[in-house]
C-alpha positions in Angstrom: 34.5 232.2 239.5 32.9 229.2 237.6 34.9 227.6 235.1 33.4 225.2 232.3 35.5 223.0 230.0 33.3 221.8 226.9 35.0 218.7 225.5 34.2 216.2 222.7 35.1 212.4 222.7 38.6 211.5 222.2 40.0 215.1 222.3 43.7 215.3 222.9 43.5 219.2 223.5 40.7 218.6 225.9 42.6 216.2 228.0 45.8 218.4 227.9 43.6 221.5 229.0 42.1 219.5 231.8 45.3 218.1 232.8 46.9 221.5 233.0 44.0 223.0 235.2 44.3 220.0 237.4 47.9 220.9 238.0 47.2 224.4 238.6 44.3 223.7 241.1 41.6 225.3 238.7 38.3 223.7 239.6 35.9 223.2 236.5 32.9 221.4 235.4 33.3 219.4 232.2 30.6 218.9 229.7 30.7 216.7 226.8 29.3 218.6 223.8 28.5 215.3 222.1 25.7 215.0 224.6 24.6 218.7 224.0 24.4 219.6 220.5 22.3 222.5 221.0 25.2 224.2 223.1 27.8 223.0 220.5 25.8 224.8 217.8 25.5 228.0 220.0 29.3 227.9 220.2 29.7 227.4 216.5 27.4 230.3 215.8 29.8 232.3 218.2 33.0 231.4 216.1 34.2 228.9 218.6 34.9 225.9 216.5 37.6 224.0 218.2 37.5 221.8 221.3 37.8 222.4 224.1 35.9 225.5 224.6 36.7 227.1 228.0 34.0 229.6 229.7 35.2 231.3 232.7 33.1 234.1 233.8 33.0 236.6 230.9 36.1 235.1 229.3 35.7 232.4 226.5 38.2 230.7 224.3 38.6 227.5 222.2 41.5 225.0 221.9 44.4 224.2 224.2 45.9 227.6 225.2 48.4 227.4 228.0 48.7 231.1 228.3 45.2 231.5 228.8 45.0 228.8 231.3 47.8 230.4 233.2 46.4 233.7 233.0 43.1 232.0 234.4 44.9 230.5 237.3 46.4 233.9 238.1 43.0 235.6 237.9 41.4 233.0 240.3 44.1 232.7 242.9 45.0 236.4 242.8 41.2 237.3 243.7 41.7 235.2 246.8 45.0 236.5 248.0 46.8 233.4 247.3 50.3 233.4 245.6 50.0 234.0 241.8 51.4 231.1 239.7 
């Protein structure tokens, strides 16, 4: 599953999200929304107005959400038969 973390500069919640994903072994691509204003506008139109914005398959959320990050880790590693975290 492809996971993308859309960030903004100097975003504390973005750093927390990436740090937790690193700790749980979730691979992700990070994209700086300040460099992609069209994508930022599309997210705002979808009601996703807080950084970071996480897109994982058909799942999307915004902000630092530890519960969602842990659920994502369980989904990813459960798919491969690894021990759930």
